[in-house]
N, C-alpha and C positions, 0 to 999 in steps of 0.2 A: 441621508435617509431618515425618514420619520420613524421614531421608535414604535409608534402605534402600528406600523406596517409589519412588525415582527409578531405575527399571530402564531399560535401553536401549529396551525396547518402549514404556514410558510416554513417554519422551522423543520417540520417533519419532511416536507418536500425537499428542502435544502439538504438535510442529512441523508435522505434517500439517494439523491443525485451524487453527493460526496461519496457515499458508500459504493455505489455502482462504479463510479470513475476509479476509485482506489482499488476495487477488486479487479477491474480490467487492467490496471497498471501492474498489479501483482501477478496476474495470469500471464500478461505479455512478457514481463521480466523473467518469470520462471521459465516460460517457453524459450525465450532467447538464451538463457543460461544453459538449459538442457540441450537445445538443438545446435547451438553455436558455441559449445563449451571451449573447444580448442582456440578459435580465434579470439574470443572474449578474454579468456584467462591468459592467453599469450600476450595480448595487448596490455592488460593491466599488470602482468608480471614484469614486463619490460618497463612500463611506466613507473611502477612503484618499487622496482628492484626487489621483488619477492618471488618465492617459489609458486608455481602454478597451483599446487595442491593447497597451499595456504590461501590463495586467492579464491578458490572454490569454496573453502570453509567460510571465508569472509562474506562472500556473496550470499550464501544460505543463512548465515547469522543475520546479515542485514535484512533479508527477506522475512525472517522470523520476527525480528523486532518491528518491521514495518507492518506485518500482519497483526501483531498484538496491538500496535497503535491504532490501526484502522478499526479493529474490533472494539477497543476501549473508547475511542473518541468519535466513531461514526455509527457503527452498527448497534452497539448497546444503547446509546441514547435514542437512536431511531426506533428500536424495538420498544423501549420504555415509553416513549411518547405515543407510539401506536397503541400500546396496551391501555394507557390512561385516557386516550381520546375516544 
């Protein structure tokens, strides 16, 4: 890829799509955990040999960390570039 193709507009578009895809993943994962809590936690509890309550806490901790990463690396740069453009 030619470096000159990385214009500010292309980067804004890229970050916008990354943000959208990641927000959809977060929503789908949260929905799956909330709607299918018993089967999902049961599967991972057996797989990892942990208590189901601990698995639920791990899921939501993972989602929190993922949301922070998406905010820091996708949404904030996208908004900053939109503001300065």
